[in-house]
C-alpha positions in Angstrom: 119.9 114.3 123.2 117.7 117.1 121.7 118.5 117.0 118.2 117.0 112.8 118.8 114.2 114.0 120.6 113.7 116.5 117.5 114.1 113.8 115.5 111.4 111.5 116.7 109.6 114.3 117.1 109.4 115.0 113.0 109.0 111.2 112.6 105.7 111.4 114.5 104.5 114.4 112.1 105.3 112.9 109.1 103.6 109.6 110.4 100.2 111.4 111.1 100.2 113.4 107.6 98.4 111.5 105.6 96.4 112.8 102.1 93.5 114.4 101.9 91.2 111.4 99.0 89.6 113.6 95.8 87.3 112.1 93.7 87.2 114.9 91.3 88.5 118.3 89.7 86.2 120.7 91.5 87.2 119.6 94.9 91.3 120.1 94.6 92.9 123.1 96.4 96.3 124.5 95.3 99.0 123.5 97.8 97.3 120.6 99.2 98.8 117.4 99.5 95.9 114.7 97.7 95.3 110.8 97.1 93.6 110.8 94.1 92.3 107.4 92.2 91.2 106.5 88.4 91.2 105.1 85.4 93.9 106.5 82.4 92.0 107.8 79.8 94.8 109.7 78.2 98.4 109.5 78.5 101.2 111.9 76.7 104.5 111.0 77.8 107.6 113.2 77.3 111.1 112.7 78.0 111.5 113.4 81.4 107.5 112.5 83.3 104.5 111.8 81.2 100.7 113.2 81.6 98.2 111.3 82.5 94.3 112.0 82.2 91.9 110.3 84.6 88.2 110.0 83.9 87.5 112.0 86.9 88.9 114.9 84.6 92.0 115.3 87.6 94.8 115.3 85.6 98.3 113.6 87.7 102.5 114.6 85.8 104.6 112.3 87.3 107.7 110.7 86.7 106.0 107.1 85.4 105.0 104.8 82.4 101.7 103.7 82.5 99.2 102.5 80.2 95.9 103.6 79.1 93.1 102.0 80.8 95.2 101.1 84.2 93.3 101.9 87.2 96.0 103.9 89.6 96.2 105.5 92.8 98.6 108.0 93.5 99.3 111.0 96.4 100.8 114.4 95.5 100.4 117.8 95.4 97.9 120.2 93.8 100.1 123.0 91.7 98.5 125.5 88.9 99.8 124.9 85.7 98.4 127.3 82.9 95.8 128.3 84.6 94.5 124.9 85.4 95.1 122.3 88.7 96.4 119.5 89.2 98.9 116.6 91.1 101.7 116.4 90.7 102.5 112.8 91.9 104.7 111.3 94.2 103.9 107.9 94.7 101.8 106.4 91.9 100.4 102.7 92.0 98.4 100.5 89.6 95.6 98.6 91.4 94.3 96.0 90.7 
């Protein structure tokens, strides 16, 4: 009974956590869960992941394949790589 109550509580908590909407690089804070949107201006594809640069100067990393000039919305955790902040996207979709 206690384990069922614990699972139910975790579901309620996880449903209430919303990513912070970010519009530019200066708003990024390390280890925060964020939502970003923008037009892809450059892409670097590697074997296991891609690096997307958005017109808002935000860099996304993801396990995805998109084309330049697509407009996307992504959610993920802000991480530091080579002294720069970037979003490691766990959810990304094309906006129409």
